[in-house]
PLY file of the C-alpha trace (Angstrom):
ply
format ascii 1.0
element vertex 301
property float x
property float y
property float z
element edge 300
property int vertex1
property int vertex2
end_header
24.48 23.48 57.53
23.91 26.28 55.04
25.90 24.34 52.42
23.74 21.21 52.93
20.57 23.30 52.62
21.76 24.73 49.29
22.49 21.25 47.94
19.01 20.03 48.95
17.39 23.02 47.19
19.35 22.31 44.03
18.23 18.68 44.03
14.57 19.68 44.44
14.79 22.07 41.45
16.45 19.37 39.32
13.74 16.80 40.03
10.87 19.21 39.39
12.29 20.27 35.99
13.24 16.77 34.81
11.63 14.77 31.99
12.50 12.02 29.59
13.28 12.67 25.94
10.26 12.38 23.67
10.50 9.79 20.90
11.30 11.30 17.53
9.46 10.63 14.31
11.07 7.95 12.14
13.96 9.46 10.27
12.82 7.88 6.99
16.31 6.99 5.84
16.09 4.29 3.19
17.19 0.74 3.75
19.05 -1.42 1.31
17.73 -4.66 2.76
16.88 -7.54 0.44
13.87 -6.48 -1.59
11.56 -8.98 0.03
11.99 -7.40 3.45
9.50 -4.72 2.47
6.97 -7.06 0.91
3.46 -7.40 2.24
3.23 -11.08 3.09
5.14 -14.08 4.31
4.13 -16.69 1.76
5.13 -20.31 1.25
3.68 -22.91 -1.07
0.54 -23.04 1.06
-0.72 -19.47 0.70
-4.24 -18.53 1.71
-6.27 -15.53 0.62
-5.71 -13.82 3.97
-2.37 -12.01 3.98
-0.14 -11.40 7.00
3.03 -9.35 6.76
6.44 -10.48 7.86
9.70 -8.65 8.21
9.27 -4.96 8.80
11.78 -2.28 9.83
11.44 -1.92 13.58
10.42 1.43 15.00
11.53 1.15 18.58
11.27 4.86 19.26
7.55 5.11 18.63
4.61 5.14 20.97
2.33 2.26 20.08
-1.37 2.75 19.48
-3.99 0.05 19.10
-2.65 -2.64 16.80
-5.88 -4.35 15.86
-7.57 -3.43 12.61
-10.86 -1.68 13.16
-13.54 -0.67 10.73
-14.80 2.90 10.56
-17.99 4.34 9.18
-16.43 7.07 7.07
-16.66 7.47 3.30
-19.16 4.77 2.31
-19.34 3.82 -1.36
-21.72 6.01 -3.30
-23.19 5.58 -6.77
-21.30 7.67 -9.38
-22.89 10.73 -11.02
-25.50 10.13 -13.73
-23.12 11.23 -16.48
-20.69 8.43 -15.60
-20.87 6.01 -18.58
-20.24 2.95 -16.41
-22.33 3.66 -13.34
-24.13 0.69 -11.87
-24.25 -1.63 -8.89
-21.26 -3.95 -9.46
-18.26 -3.57 -7.16
-14.81 -3.83 -8.79
-12.63 -6.86 -8.18
-9.37 -5.55 -6.71
-6.15 -7.57 -7.06
-2.90 -7.18 -5.11
0.42 -8.10 -6.76
4.02 -7.58 -5.74
6.49 -9.08 -8.23
6.16 -10.60 -11.70
9.22 -12.82 -12.04
10.03 -16.33 -13.27
12.54 -17.27 -10.57
12.13 -16.15 -6.94
15.22 -14.75 -5.27
13.79 -15.08 -1.77
12.29 -17.70 0.49
9.01 -15.78 0.14
8.49 -17.30 -3.28
4.72 -16.86 -3.19
5.10 -13.16 -3.98
6.78 -13.93 -7.32
3.98 -14.48 -9.83
5.18 -16.18 -13.01
5.09 -13.90 -16.08
3.16 -16.55 -18.04
0.51 -16.69 -15.30
0.33 -12.89 -15.16
-0.14 -12.74 -18.94
-2.95 -15.31 -18.72
-4.57 -13.40 -15.86
-4.53 -10.19 -17.91
-5.94 -12.06 -20.90
-8.83 -13.20 -18.72
-9.56 -9.55 -17.93
-9.70 -8.74 -21.64
-11.81 -11.82 -22.41
-14.31 -10.97 -19.68
-14.82 -7.49 -21.09
-14.18 -6.05 -17.63
-13.43 -2.35 -17.31
-10.01 -1.61 -15.79
-9.90 1.18 -13.24
-7.15 2.98 -11.37
-7.14 2.71 -7.60
-8.44 6.28 -7.39
-11.31 5.44 -9.78
-12.89 2.76 -7.58
-16.63 2.99 -8.08
-19.72 0.93 -8.74
-19.95 -0.08 -12.39
-22.63 -1.41 -14.71
-20.52 -4.39 -15.77
-17.54 -6.23 -14.27
-14.51 -4.09 -13.50
-11.05 -4.68 -12.08
-8.48 -2.67 -10.15
-4.96 -4.06 -10.64
-2.55 -2.95 -7.88
1.13 -3.54 -7.10
2.72 -2.84 -3.72
6.19 -1.44 -2.98
7.46 -0.44 -6.44
9.71 -3.30 -7.51
11.79 -2.88 -10.67
10.09 -5.80 -12.44
6.85 -3.81 -12.34
8.50 -1.71 -15.03
10.58 -4.29 -16.89
8.05 -7.15 -16.96
4.53 -6.09 -15.95
4.43 -2.73 -17.72
4.94 -4.11 -21.28
2.22 -6.71 -20.69
-0.21 -4.11 -19.43
0.53 -1.82 -22.39
0.03 -4.64 -24.87
-3.50 -5.20 -23.55
-4.38 -1.62 -22.66
-5.06 -2.46 -19.02
-4.71 0.15 -16.28
-2.78 -0.54 -13.07
-1.82 1.33 -9.91
1.52 0.99 -8.13
1.74 1.95 -4.46
5.26 3.30 -3.87
7.47 3.22 -0.80
9.30 6.46 -1.50
12.42 5.64 0.53
13.01 2.72 -1.83
12.80 4.60 -5.13
16.08 4.18 -7.01
17.52 1.60 -4.63
18.60 -1.88 -5.85
15.60 -3.92 -6.95
13.20 -0.98 -7.14
12.12 1.41 -9.89
14.00 4.59 -10.66
12.49 8.05 -10.92
12.90 7.95 -14.72
11.01 4.65 -14.94
8.22 5.98 -12.75
7.85 9.11 -14.89
7.75 7.04 -18.09
5.02 4.82 -16.69
3.02 7.79 -15.43
3.28 9.48 -18.84
1.89 6.37 -20.54
-1.57 7.01 -19.16
-1.91 3.35 -18.17
-0.08 3.44 -14.84
-0.99 5.61 -11.89
0.93 5.82 -8.62
-0.31 5.82 -5.05
1.23 6.08 -1.61
2.62 3.15 0.39
4.21 5.50 2.93
7.76 6.78 3.11
9.43 3.95 5.03
6.94 1.03 4.98
6.32 0.99 8.71
3.19 -0.62 10.13
1.17 2.55 10.68
-0.87 0.99 13.48
2.25 1.00 15.68
3.03 4.70 15.22
1.98 7.88 16.96
-0.31 10.31 15.18
2.59 12.62 14.41
4.55 9.79 12.84
1.58 8.57 10.81
1.15 12.08 9.41
4.82 12.27 8.54
4.88 8.89 6.78
1.81 9.72 4.71
2.33 13.40 3.94
6.00 13.07 3.02
5.37 10.12 0.71
2.42 11.93 -0.90
4.55 15.04 -1.47
7.43 13.12 -3.04
5.22 11.16 -5.44
3.22 14.22 -6.48
6.42 16.12 -7.30
7.61 13.12 -9.29
4.52 12.40 -11.39
2.92 15.85 -11.54
-0.59 15.05 -10.32
-2.42 14.83 -7.02
-2.10 11.46 -5.28
-5.37 10.46 -3.61
-4.95 6.69 -3.15
-2.80 4.68 -0.76
-2.30 1.14 0.58
-1.56 0.34 4.23
1.92 -1.21 4.64
1.69 -4.66 6.20
-2.08 -4.18 6.09
-1.90 -2.53 9.52
-4.41 0.17 10.40
-6.61 1.31 13.27
-9.06 4.14 13.95
-6.28 6.71 14.33
-4.61 5.65 11.09
-7.87 5.69 9.12
-8.75 9.12 10.50
-5.42 10.64 9.48
-5.55 8.85 6.13
-8.98 10.36 5.42
-7.49 13.84 5.68
-5.06 13.19 2.80
-6.55 10.44 0.64
-9.89 9.49 -0.88
-9.13 5.77 -1.31
-7.17 3.40 0.94
-6.51 -0.30 0.34
-5.93 -3.07 2.85
-4.54 -6.61 2.64
-7.83 -8.04 3.85
-9.58 -10.46 1.53
-12.92 -9.64 -0.14
-13.89 -13.24 0.62
-14.55 -12.24 4.23
-14.45 -8.42 4.23
-17.17 -6.22 2.71
-16.04 -3.50 0.32
-18.28 -0.83 1.80
-15.75 1.76 2.93
-13.47 3.74 0.63
-10.78 3.85 3.32
-10.63 0.11 3.99
-11.01 -1.49 0.56
-10.11 -5.21 0.55
-8.04 -6.90 -2.18
-7.61 -10.39 -3.62
-3.96 -11.35 -3.08
-2.44 -12.96 -6.18
0.31 -15.46 -5.34
2.66 -17.69 -7.28
0.39 -20.66 -6.62
-2.80 -18.80 -7.53
-2.49 -20.03 -11.10
-3.22 -18.61 -14.53
-6.98 -18.75 -14.12
-7.27 -17.08 -10.73
-8.16 -13.54 -11.83
-10.75 -14.67 -14.35
-12.33 -16.89 -11.75
-12.86 -13.93 -9.43
-14.19 -11.33 -11.88
-17.92 -10.98 -11.41
0 1
1 2
2 3
3 4
4 5
5 6
6 7
7 8
8 9
9 10
10 11
11 12
12 13
13 14
14 15
15 16
16 17
17 18
18 19
19 20
20 21
21 22
22 23
23 24
24 25
25 26
26 27
27 28
28 29
29 30
30 31
31 32
32 33
33 34
34 35
35 36
36 37
37 38
38 39
39 40
40 41
41 42
42 43
43 44
44 45
45 46
46 47
47 48
48 49
49 50
50 51
51 52
52 53
53 54
54 55
55 56
56 57
57 58
58 59
59 60
60 61
61 62
62 63
63 64
64 65
65 66
66 67
67 68
68 69
69 70
70 71
71 72
72 73
73 74
74 75
75 76
76 77
77 78
78 79
79 80
80 81
81 82
82 83
83 84
84 85
85 86
86 87
87 88
88 89
89 90
90 91
91 92
92 93
93 94
94 95
95 96
96 97
97 98
98 99
99 100
100 101
101 102
102 103
103 104
104 105
105 106
106 107
107 108
108 109
109 110
110 111
111 112
112 113
113 114
114 115
115 116
116 117
117 118
118 119
119 120
120 121
121 122
122 123
123 124
124 125
125 126
126 127
127 128
128 129
129 130
130 131
131 132
132 133
133 134
134 135
135 136
136 137
137 138
138 139
139 140
140 141
141 142
142 143
143 144
144 145
145 146
146 147
147 148
148 149
149 150
150 151
151 152
152 153
153 154
154 155
155 156
156 157
157 158
158 159
159 160
160 161
161 162
162 163
163 164
164 165
165 166
166 167
167 168
168 169
169 170
170 171
171 172
172 173
173 174
174 175
175 176
176 177
177 178
178 179
179 180
180 181
181 182
182 183
183 184
184 185
185 186
186 187
187 188
188 189
189 190
190 191
191 192
192 193
193 194
194 195
195 196
196 197
197 198
198 199
199 200
200 201
201 202
202 203
203 204
204 205
205 206
206 207
207 208
208 209
209 210
210 211
211 212
212 213
213 214
214 215
215 216
216 217
217 218
218 219
219 220
220 221
221 222
222 223
223 224
224 225
225 226
226 227
227 228
228 229
229 230
230 231
231 232
232 233
233 234
234 235
235 236
236 237
237 238
238 239
239 240
240 241
241 242
242 243
243 244
244 245
245 246
246 247
247 248
248 249
249 250
250 251
251 252
252 253
253 254
254 255
255 256
256 257
257 258
258 259
259 260
260 261
261 262
262 263
263 264
264 265
265 266
266 267
267 268
268 269
269 270
270 271
271 272
272 273
273 274
274 275
275 276
276 277
277 278
278 279
279 280
280 281
281 282
282 283
283 284
284 285
285 286
286 287
287 288
288 289
289 290
290 291
291 292
292 293
293 294
294 295
295 296
296 297
297 298
298 299
299 300
């Protein structure tokens, strides 16, 4: 009887001290998937201006938060200081690119803008007299202005887009997925440094592993943002204050944590139906393969 009593006591202690393992933060180890697996949108020949992301690395160990995008009331746009030579009331037109390449290597061919179309789109910026701004320079201007952005950090951003931008003196911002730097199909550290040194390209954060932040816990969101920010800052030598939400996913928690590290955050929402009145949820015009040579010029206002 005494032996049975001891066993029962042991079982009671075991149950009271038990507990499941807590999910760990994503390890952040890079993936060598086909390049398109980290792209923002699933696009066919019938793209629309509203983007929706496709294949993303799964994060099964995370605790999901709200997955619907929600607007916040933080960081409204303010008029620049009086000494700003281009202050005004015109909002910049922001454009989202991924790859500039003649022949797609993926079924998501819409992400591959033809070099000839990209050249014509840049020429329309020059012809319009629009001011080009970096993503961390978004502000109201006195005349038309543009913010050219690229997501993910594909190698053709250096080999194809960079020379075209230099030829025309147009600024651009590339949002990097830091796990992908130096992997097949993506830019190397040396290429990134060269572009940063040119004064025409600035780099922002696209997280460490390109997870949909709206599916992560607060701890994991902080890790994805802070680690990516640290890596890019060490690489380019300046403070990184702009980012773009991978897959376009964000919620109140994500925006709150983002506001602690960045001054500007870009979505995949379209300016056609989303007001650009919050520095942490700035919409962008998605430029696709079928957008055509005249698309950018037709949007600049």
